C-alpha positions as CSV (number, residue, x, y, z in Angstrom):
1,M,-61.2,47.8,-43.8
2,K,-59.8,46.3,-47.0
3,K,-58.6,42.7,-46.5
4,L,-56.5,40.3,-48.6
5,L,-58.2,36.9,-48.8
6,F,-56.4,33.8,-49.9
7,F,-58.2,30.7,-51.1
8,D,-56.9,27.2,-51.7
9,I,-58.2,25.2,-54.7
10,D,-58.9,21.6,-53.8
11,G,-61.6,21.1,-51.2
12,T,-62.0,24.9,-50.8
13,L,-62.9,26.6,-54.1
14,V,-63.7,23.4,-55.9
15,D,-64.6,19.9,-54.7
16,F,-62.0,17.3,-55.2
17,G,-62.2,15.9,-58.7
18,N,-64.1,19.0,-60.0
19,S,-62.6,21.8,-62.0
20,T,-65.2,24.5,-61.6
21,M,-66.5,26.5,-58.7
22,S,-70.1,26.2,-57.6
23,P,-72.3,29.2,-58.3
24,S,-72.5,30.0,-54.5
25,T,-68.7,30.0,-54.2
26,A,-68.3,32.3,-57.2
27,D,-71.1,34.6,-55.7
28,A,-69.3,34.7,-52.4
29,L,-66.0,35.7,-54.1
30,I,-67.7,38.4,-56.2
31,N,-69.4,39.7,-53.0
32,A,-66.0,39.9,-51.3
33,K,-64.6,41.9,-54.2
34,Q,-67.6,44.2,-54.2
35,N,-67.0,44.9,-50.5
36,G,-63.5,46.1,-51.4
37,H,-61.5,43.0,-50.5
38,M,-58.8,41.5,-52.7
39,I,-59.1,37.8,-53.5
40,F,-56.2,35.5,-54.4
41,L,-55.7,31.9,-55.4
42,C,-53.2,30.3,-53.0
43,T,-52.0,26.8,-53.9
44,G,-49.2,24.3,-53.8
45,R,-50.0,23.6,-57.5
46,S,-47.7,24.9,-60.2
47,Y,-49.4,27.7,-62.2
48,N,-49.8,25.4,-65.2
49,Q,-51.8,23.0,-63.0
50,I,-54.5,25.6,-62.0
51,Y,-57.8,24.9,-63.7
52,P,-58.5,27.2,-66.7
53,S,-61.9,28.1,-65.1
54,L,-60.1,29.5,-62.1
55,K,-57.6,31.4,-64.1
56,A,-60.5,33.0,-66.0
57,F,-62.1,34.2,-62.7
58,D,-61.4,37.7,-61.6
59,F,-58.9,37.0,-58.9
60,D,-56.6,39.8,-57.9
61,G,-53.6,37.6,-57.9
62,V,-52.1,34.1,-57.5
63,V,-49.7,32.4,-55.1
64,A,-48.8,29.2,-56.9
65,A,-46.1,26.5,-56.4
66,A,-46.3,27.1,-52.6
67,G,-45.0,30.7,-53.2
68,G,-42.6,29.9,-56.0
69,Y,-44.7,32.0,-58.4
70,V,-46.7,35.0,-57.2
71,T,-48.7,37.6,-59.1
72,V,-50.7,40.7,-58.2
73,G,-52.9,41.7,-61.1
74,D,-50.8,41.2,-64.3
75,K,-47.5,41.8,-62.5
76,V,-45.3,38.9,-61.5
77,I,-43.8,39.8,-58.1
78,A,-42.0,36.5,-57.4
79,H,-40.7,33.7,-59.6
80,H,-38.3,31.4,-57.8
81,V,-36.4,28.9,-59.9
82,Y,-33.5,26.5,-59.4
83,G,-30.2,27.7,-60.6
84,Q,-28.1,25.4,-62.8
85,N,-25.9,24.1,-59.9
86,L,-28.8,23.2,-57.5
87,L,-30.7,21.6,-60.3
88,Q,-27.7,19.4,-61.2
89,K,-27.4,18.3,-57.5
90,V,-31.1,17.4,-57.5
91,L,-30.8,15.4,-60.7
92,D,-27.7,13.7,-59.5
93,T,-29.4,12.7,-56.3
94,V,-32.5,11.4,-58.1
95,G,-30.2,9.5,-60.4
96,D,-29.1,7.4,-57.5
97,N,-32.6,6.5,-56.2
98,D,-35.7,4.8,-57.4
99,T,-37.9,7.8,-57.9
100,G,-39.8,10.0,-60.3
101,L,-39.0,13.4,-61.6
102,I,-41.4,16.3,-62.3
103,F,-39.9,19.3,-64.1
104,Q,-42.3,22.2,-63.5
105,T,-42.4,25.7,-64.6
106,K,-45.1,28.3,-64.8
107,D,-46.3,27.0,-68.2
108,K,-45.4,23.3,-68.3
109,S,-44.9,20.1,-66.3
110,I,-43.2,17.0,-67.5
111,N,-43.2,13.7,-65.5
112,Y,-40.6,11.0,-65.7
113,H,-39.6,8.0,-63.8
114,I,-35.8,7.7,-63.6
115,D,-35.9,4.0,-64.8
116,D,-37.9,5.0,-67.9
117,L,-35.3,7.6,-68.8
118,R,-32.5,5.1,-68.3
119,K,-34.2,2.5,-70.6
120,L,-34.5,5.2,-73.3
121,L,-31.2,6.9,-72.9
122,G,-28.8,4.7,-71.0
123,D,-26.9,5.4,-67.7
124,E,-25.8,8.9,-68.7
125,F,-28.2,11.2,-70.5
126,V,-28.9,14.8,-71.0
127,V,-32.1,16.6,-70.0
128,T,-32.8,19.6,-72.1
129,L,-34.7,22.3,-70.2
130,S,-34.6,25.0,-72.9
131,S,-38.0,23.9,-74.2
132,F,-39.7,25.3,-71.1
133,K,-39.2,28.9,-72.5
134,E,-38.5,30.2,-69.0
135,P,-35.8,32.5,-67.7
136,E,-32.1,31.7,-67.9
137,P,-31.9,29.2,-65.0
138,Y,-34.1,26.7,-67.1
139,S,-32.1,27.0,-70.3
140,G,-29.4,24.8,-71.5
141,E,-28.7,21.1,-70.9
142,I,-28.2,19.2,-67.7
143,T,-26.4,15.8,-67.7
144,L,-27.9,13.3,-65.4
145,R,-25.5,10.5,-64.5
146,G,-27.1,7.2,-63.5
147,G,-24.1,6.0,-61.4
148,N,-23.5,2.3,-61.0
149,R,-27.1,1.4,-60.6
150,H,-28.3,-1.0,-63.3
151,T,-31.9,-2.0,-63.9
């Protein structure tokens, strides 16, 4: 009976702090495929955070970003993104708190701390997401308002 097998990255396929699988792990995955099973990466990591050595391995698909981006073979079967309105609400909420931001897409992650952005750009600034080269929900500009908080 054919089975679909899903494998996490950190502590499962690779040891923490290591980016490559051991030969015995690779052999076990190859053996599973030879026995007719399908093997998938399954991770909370964004697709762009998956080690290149794992992307190069012959997985049948990927579940990345905790299900936000899913492939089977070369076909993308799910790609969930924030719409403009929800993204604005998230940015407005973060603007009122002492926290960091990570903008993640399939191809790119950018990390910011809200105070660093304020120092560079003042209390009201625009975050341009069009450089991500993703579908429409990521294009355009979002204005992040810093509110009354001063650092």
